[in-house]
C-alpha positions, 0 to 999 in steps of 0.5 A: 499500499503507497501513501503521499500523506507525510512525504514531501516532494521539493519543486520549488514552486510558488506554492513551496515558498509560500510561508507555511503558517499561510499554508497552515491556515489556508489549508484548515480553512480549505478543509472547513470549506469542502464540507460547507459546499453541498452543491454538485457545481459548488464542489466541481469548482472546488475540484478545479481550485484542488486541481489548479492548486496542485499544478502550481505546486508542479507535484505530479497527478500520479503521486497524488493519486496514488496518495488518495487511493487508500481512503478510497474505501472510506470514500465508499464506505460514507456513501453507502452509509448516506444511501442506506440510512437518509430517509427519502423516495426509495430506488425501486432497484435497490431495498432501503436506498433513497434517492435522497440518501444517494445524492446526499452520499455522493455530496460527501464523499466528494468533500472527504476527497476534496478534504483529503487532497487539500491536506496532502497537497500541504505535506507534499508542498511543506517540509515537516520541520516548516509544518511544526514551525507553523503549528508552534507559531499559532499555539503561542499564546498557549505557553501562557497557560503551561501548554507544552507546545514545544513537545506537541509540535514535536510529536506532530512532525514525528507522526507524520514523518512516521505514517509513510515510513508504517505504511511501507514497513506494513507492505515489506512485511505482508510481502515477505510473509507471502514470499515465505508462503504465509497465507494471509487470505484464509476465509473465516474472521477467526483465521484472518484474526491469526493470519494478521499475527505474522504481520502485526508482531514484526510491525510492533518490533519494528516501531519499538526498534525505531522509536528506541533509535529516535529517542538515542538520537534526540538525547545525542543531539542534546534535545531537552524539552522546554529549552528555546531552539533557533532557526537556521533560517528565519521565515517572514511573510513577505508580499506573496504571502499577504497576498495568497492569503488575502485572495484565498481567503476571499474565494473561500469565503465566496465558496461558503456563500454561494 
């Protein structure tokens, strides 16, 4: 299984050069806007906007769609729930299904695709270090109530970085176990649960090993919680960042009003 969430593709585009604080704010605004749009033409225009942003970031569409494919089951499952659980006019050929549920399921499925598209584009165009710095900047006021924002930011960065690593590790273990003749496609609930043991045991072992190596690396580099760290490259918002913030925010507000 391949997933692009958590990976960073440096292309040097205008999207990559934007202030990470601006991109993080626009990502949150974009996800919120995606769930506010409930019309087909509105979602279509939003999709076009996401496509334009992807082209501006010079991110290969194949790479982006590869990252969206693992969430296909989530889109379909959510859409099916709406089809069979929304009251309305029944569909003659499908028991318990309604036309209103079908329309609602399509809208919700497209909304989920848009939200994951925006978050994936954010991680592909922003380095984890810059993303954590932006998150830490937004959480600065929480310092006054003794919230450990440095530790929280570090945990978020590690979680983002470990997402693709865990998926790659799982895929490697599955292929290795299949090569050894382990039957991972057995039928029955109990047999399927037992088939997961040869995958989960080495996966957990690898996770704990990586966590221990990471703790040793942080200790050797002199990391101590609560100590303010400096940055080699100081990021300052420029005119292009302010223009992108205002322009994109106005477009998002327009989508919500429409």
